[in-house]
C-alpha positions as CSV (number, residue, x, y, z in Angstrom):
1,M,-52.6,-49.4,31.4
2,Q,-50.4,-52.2,32.9
3,Q,-47.9,-51.6,30.4
4,L,-47.6,-47.9,31.4
5,H,-47.2,-48.7,35.4
6,T,-44.6,-51.6,33.9
7,A,-42.6,-48.8,32.4
8,I,-42.9,-46.3,35.2
9,K,-41.6,-49.0,37.6
10,A,-39.0,-49.4,35.5
11,L,-37.8,-45.9,35.4
12,A,-38.1,-45.6,38.9
13,R,-35.7,-48.7,39.2
14,S,-33.1,-47.2,36.8
15,G,-33.7,-43.7,38.4
16,D,-32.8,-45.5,41.7
17,C,-29.6,-47.1,39.8
18,A,-28.5,-43.7,38.9
19,Q,-28.9,-42.2,41.8
20,R,-26.6,-45.0,43.5
21,V,-24.2,-44.4,41.1
22,L,-23.9,-40.8,41.2
23,S,-23.4,-41.2,44.6
24,T,-21.0,-43.9,44.8
25,V,-18.5,-42.7,41.9
26,P,-17.1,-39.7,43.6
27,A,-16.2,-41.5,46.6
28,L,-14.7,-44.2,44.6
29,M,-12.8,-41.7,42.5
30,C,-11.9,-39.3,45.4
31,F,-10.0,-42.8,46.9
32,L,-8.5,-43.4,43.7
33,R,-7.4,-39.7,43.0
34,G,-5.9,-39.9,46.8
35,Q,-3.8,-42.9,46.2
36,M,-2.5,-41.8,42.8
37,R,-1.7,-38.4,44.4
38,R,0.5,-39.8,47.2
39,N,2.2,-42.1,44.6
40,R,2.9,-39.4,41.9
41,Q,6.7,-39.6,41.8
42,G,7.5,-35.5,42.5
43,L,5.2,-34.3,40.0
44,S,2.6,-31.8,40.7
45,V,-0.7,-32.7,41.0
46,P,-1.2,-30.6,37.5
47,Q,1.5,-32.4,36.0
48,F,0.0,-35.9,37.4
49,R,-3.5,-35.3,35.9
50,A,-2.1,-34.2,32.5
51,L,-0.1,-37.6,32.6
52,V,-3.4,-39.4,33.2
53,I,-5.2,-37.7,30.3
54,V,-2.5,-37.8,27.8
55,N,-2.4,-41.6,28.7
56,F,-6.1,-42.3,28.5
57,L,-6.9,-40.1,25.3
58,S,-5.0,-41.2,22.2
59,E,-4.1,-38.4,20.2
60,A,-4.6,-35.9,22.9
61,T,-3.9,-32.2,21.9
62,L,-3.2,-29.3,23.9
63,S,-6.9,-28.1,23.5
64,D,-8.3,-31.6,25.0
65,L,-5.6,-31.4,28.1
66,A,-6.8,-27.6,28.8
67,E,-10.5,-28.6,28.5
68,H,-10.3,-31.6,30.8
69,L,-8.1,-29.7,33.2
70,G,-9.9,-26.4,33.2
71,L,-6.8,-24.4,32.2
72,S,-6.2,-21.7,29.4
73,L,-4.4,-22.5,26.4
74,P,-1.1,-21.0,27.8
75,A,-1.3,-22.5,30.9
76,A,-2.0,-25.9,29.7
77,S,1.0,-25.1,27.3
78,R,3.1,-24.3,30.1
79,L,2.4,-27.4,31.7
80,V,2.7,-29.6,28.8
81,G,6.5,-28.0,28.1
82,S,7.5,-28.9,31.7
83,L,6.4,-32.7,31.1
84,V,8.5,-32.2,27.7
85,N,11.3,-31.0,29.4
86,R,11.2,-33.9,32.3
87,G,11.2,-36.5,29.4
88,L,7.5,-37.6,30.1
89,V,5.5,-36.3,27.1
90,I,6.6,-35.5,23.3
91,R,4.5,-33.2,21.1
92,R,4.1,-34.3,17.2
93,P,2.3,-32.7,14.5
94,R,-0.7,-34.6,13.8
95,L,-1.3,-36.6,10.8
96,D,-4.9,-35.1,9.9
97,N,-4.0,-31.6,11.0
98,R,-0.5,-30.4,10.8
99,R,-1.2,-27.2,12.7
100,C,-2.2,-29.3,15.6
101,L,0.0,-30.8,17.9
102,S,-0.7,-34.4,19.5
103,L,0.7,-35.4,22.8
104,S,1.8,-38.8,23.8
105,L,3.8,-40.5,26.7
106,T,7.5,-41.1,26.2
107,A,8.8,-44.7,27.3
108,R,9.5,-43.0,30.5
109,G,6.3,-41.1,30.8
110,R,4.6,-44.6,30.1
111,G,6.9,-46.4,32.7
112,A,6.1,-43.5,35.1
113,F,2.3,-43.7,34.8
114,R,2.5,-47.5,34.7
115,A,4.4,-47.7,38.2
116,L,1.9,-45.1,39.9
117,H,-1.2,-47.1,38.0
118,E,0.4,-50.5,39.9
119,R,0.7,-49.1,43.1
120,T,-2.8,-47.5,43.1
121,R,-4.0,-51.3,41.8
122,R,-2.4,-52.8,44.8
123,V,-3.6,-50.8,47.3
124,L,-7.6,-51.1,45.6
125,A,-7.0,-55.1,45.6
126,G,-6.3,-54.8,49.4
127,R,-9.5,-52.8,49.7
128,L,-11.4,-55.7,47.6
129,A,-9.6,-58.5,49.4
130,S,-12.0,-58.1,52.2
131,L,-15.1,-58.8,49.9
132,S,-16.2,-62.5,49.4
133,H,-15.0,-64.3,46.2
134,E,-18.5,-64.0,45.1
135,Q,-18.8,-59.9,45.9
136,R,-15.5,-59.7,43.9
137,R,-17.3,-61.5,40.8
138,Q,-20.3,-59.1,41.2
139,V,-18.3,-55.9,41.4
140,S,-16.2,-57.2,38.4
141,G,-19.3,-57.9,36.8
142,V,-20.9,-54.5,37.3
143,M,-17.6,-53.0,36.1
144,D,-17.7,-54.9,33.0
145,M,-21.4,-53.5,32.0
146,L,-20.2,-49.9,32.9
147,T,-17.5,-50.0,30.5
148,R,-19.8,-51.5,27.8
149,L,-22.2,-48.7,28.4
150,F,-19.7,-45.8,28.7
151,L,-16.5,-46.6,26.7
152,R,-18.2,-47.5,23.5
C-alpha cells in the first residue's frame, strides 16, 4: 500500500511539472517568435517560419514544410519557390527517393538565419541577465534535461 501511495504522489508531482511546462512554454515561445519576427529581414512571416523549419529539419521535404506550416502542398511549393528565387533555399532530389525533393538553406539562407538567431539570442540574454548566476545555472540545467527528454 505504501508503494502505491508513493507512486501516486510521484504521478501528481510529474503532473504538476507537466502543467508548469504547458503553462510556461507558450509564453516563452511567444516571446521568441515576437523577437524573431521583429528581425526577419524583409521576409514574410510564412517565409521566415519556413527558414526556421528548413534549418531545424535536416533533409526537410515539401510535405514536411507544408505539415509544419499548415499549408497545402501547392501553397508550400509557392512559398519555397519564393525562397529559392531569393537565393535562401535550394531544392535537391533526395538520394533515397529521387521523386522527392530535399530542401536546405543556401549559404545566404544560413547567414540570414544565423543573423536573426543571434539578434534574438542577445535580447534573450538581456532578459536572463536579471537572474542571479545560480538561477541562470538552474535554467541551463533544466534546458539540458528537456533537450535530453525531447530531442533524442
